[in-house]
C-alpha positions as CSV (number, residue, x, y, z in Angstrom):
1,M,10.0,-41.5,2.9
2,R,13.1,-39.4,2.9
3,D,11.6,-37.2,0.1
4,R,8.5,-36.5,2.2
5,K,10.7,-35.2,5.1
6,A,12.7,-33.0,2.8
7,S,9.7,-31.4,1.2
8,H,8.0,-31.0,4.6
9,S,11.0,-29.2,6.0
10,K,11.1,-26.9,2.9
11,I,7.5,-25.9,3.6
12,R,8.2,-24.9,7.2
13,R,11.3,-22.9,6.3
14,N,9.7,-20.9,3.5
15,P,9.9,-17.3,4.8
16,A,7.2,-16.1,2.3
17,K,4.7,-18.3,4.2
18,T,5.7,-17.2,7.7
19,T,5.2,-13.6,8.9
20,R,7.6,-12.7,11.7
21,K,6.0,-10.8,14.5
22,V,7.4,-8.8,17.3
23,Q,5.7,-8.5,20.6
24,T,5.7,-5.1,22.2
25,T,3.9,-3.2,24.9
26,L,1.9,-0.1,24.3
27,R,0.5,2.5,26.7
28,L,-2.7,3.9,25.3
29,P,-4.9,6.6,26.7
30,R,-7.9,4.8,28.4
31,Q,-10.4,6.7,26.3
32,L,-8.7,5.6,23.0
33,Y,-8.5,2.0,24.2
34,E,-12.2,2.0,25.2
35,R,-13.1,3.4,21.8
36,A,-11.0,0.6,20.1
37,R,-12.7,-2.0,22.2
38,L,-16.1,-0.9,20.9
39,F,-15.0,-1.9,17.4
40,V,-14.0,-5.3,18.6
41,E,-17.4,-5.7,20.5
42,K,-19.3,-4.7,17.3
43,G,-17.3,-7.3,15.3
44,S,-15.7,-4.7,13.1
45,T,-12.3,-6.2,13.9
46,A,-11.0,-9.4,15.6
47,S,-9.1,-7.7,18.4
48,V,-7.6,-4.5,19.6
49,N,-4.3,-5.9,18.5
50,D,-5.7,-6.4,15.0
51,L,-7.1,-2.9,15.0
52,I,-3.8,-1.4,16.0
53,V,-1.9,-3.4,13.4
54,K,-4.3,-2.2,10.7
55,A,-4.2,1.4,11.8
56,L,-0.5,1.5,12.2
57,T,-0.1,-0.1,8.7
58,A,-2.3,2.5,7.2
59,Y,-0.5,5.3,9.0
60,V,3.0,4.1,8.0
61,K,1.8,3.8,4.3
62,A,0.4,7.4,4.5
63,M,3.7,8.6,5.9
64,E,5.7,6.8,3.2
65,R,3.4,8.3,0.6
66,R,3.9,11.8,2.1
67,A,7.7,11.3,2.0
68,I,7.5,10.5,-1.7
69,D,5.2,13.4,-2.4
70,D,7.6,15.7,-0.5
71,A,10.5,14.4,-2.6
72,F,8.7,15.3,-5.9
73,R,7.2,18.6,-4.7
74,P,10.2,20.7,-5.9
75,M,9.5,19.6,-9.4
76,A,6.4,21.8,-9.4
77,S,8.6,24.9,-9.4
78,D,11.5,23.6,-11.4
79,K,11.2,25.4,-14.7
80,R,13.7,23.1,-16.5
81,Y,11.7,20.0,-15.4
82,Q,8.5,21.7,-16.5
83,R,9.8,22.4,-20.0
84,E,11.1,18.8,-20.3
85,A,7.7,17.3,-19.1
86,L,5.8,19.5,-21.6
87,R,8.1,18.4,-24.4
88,I,7.6,14.7,-23.5
89,A,3.8,15.2,-23.2
90,K,3.7,16.7,-26.7
91,Q,5.7,13.8,-28.1
92,F,3.2,11.3,-26.7
93,S,0.0,13.2,-27.3
94,A,-0.8,11.3,-30.4
95,S,-0.4,7.9,-28.8
96,D,-2.2,9.1,-25.7
97,S,-5.2,10.1,-27.8
98,E,-5.1,6.7,-29.6
99,T,-5.0,4.9,-26.2
100,I,-8.0,6.9,-24.9
101,E,-9.9,6.2,-28.1
102,I,-9.2,2.4,-27.8
103,A,-10.2,2.4,-24.1
104,E,-13.4,4.2,-24.8
105,R,-14.2,1.8,-27.7
106,D,-13.5,-1.2,-25.4
107,L,-15.7,0.3,-22.7
108,V,-18.6,0.7,-25.1
109,G,-18.0,-2.7,-26.6
110,D,-17.5,-1.7,-30.3
């Protein structure tokens, strides 16, 4: 009986299984809120809250992606980097061709 309690308490304390949530208040323009409600009424999403969470998640991911792209953008005009990238591409051209050939063969089924 003691083992059951121990394993039960481990399940409840597992942070991977529990998503922490924070409650907050938003002020939305009425027109935006009404448009969001239409998606809920049509069954496209469970609630306005769900829609906001999904939209904010997508927006944050896009902003993070933009930050990564911005960090790499200077490489496009870095002559030294361009030479090194070209050198590496040439070194791997034979294995790249072989990989493409194998992938095409697998796709066709030969």
